[in-house]
Phi, psi and omega in degrees: 000134177258131179229136173268130176263114189279072177206158171247006184276111184296324180295318178293321178300315180298316182293317181294317180297322178295320182287324181283325183068223182261016185295323184216159176273115184256126177249130172282169177302318180298316180293333178273001179076026182250122183241078177219156173248106187283129181292157176235074191271358192264172185265000179227154176297321182301313182293322179293319178298317179297318179305315183290315182291321180293323178301313182288322179295319179295329179283324192245338188053034177242142178305137186206169174211160177221172175216155170223139186229142176222150172263122183246114184255125188301312184292345180255018178067028180093358175285158359285343174054233184295343179265014189306315184291333184242029186302320182254010179141166185287353179282356176055042180281119178300317184295316180293323178298316179295317179303316180293318179301312182294325177294318180294331182272355180302128180087354178271133177277326182272113178246019180295145184203169173211147168268138177228128179245136172242126174253131175250115177256131171244113184238117184054037176086356181251137183263140172227137180254144178229141183240141173228134183232137172232116179271151180183211181211158178265134173257165191263004175221147181288139176219131175098161184234004179266178174072202182199176178062230183272008185307323182293345182239013180244124175249120179286150175304136180095002180223160172248011179249147170286162175304325183286347176267356182258147168283173188298321181297319179293317180299324182296338178294335183246338197301132171302318181293320178295321180295317178295322181292323177299321177294321177299312182297318179299319179295314181294323179295317179295318179297317179296320179295321179294322179295317179296320179297316180298319182290327185270345183294125181295143180283136180270000000 
């Protein structure tokens, strides 16, 4: 099965490909010959993910999926949430976003947070959504050099390392994106098995 992944983010592509493995043939927008930056204008992760997948499906009529991810911090009322990538401005600076986050958390005792990923799959014109959540906490100093985004200041529950201190294989054990992708793969595997059964079933 060939699927277009509706993103230009190389870090997300690497994580999704690692989680999917060899189960399916994954095409990036670049590999599919698509050169666009899809807007994320909505107030929810679900709506933004749907916007991206529907845009690519309407262009290509090929099965595709997209994802949108946000960091939700309890003491900030769920911010930055859907605005995570542009928290400190439209230049999407990881460093500025972290600086703003830590400034907003100054004086707060509760640093609990969670990453939440929504994947929107459009298969044969029908959409299915998958959610992945990773709970953890924000620390007040950067640690580690791996990953991207808020990874240097996020420690997932069950670990004493930030995402940025983990290699990709370790991060996948906790990752919100990996959890959503596992649900996607399970759904596609079940769908593929059903298609094979239908094709092989003798006609009465």
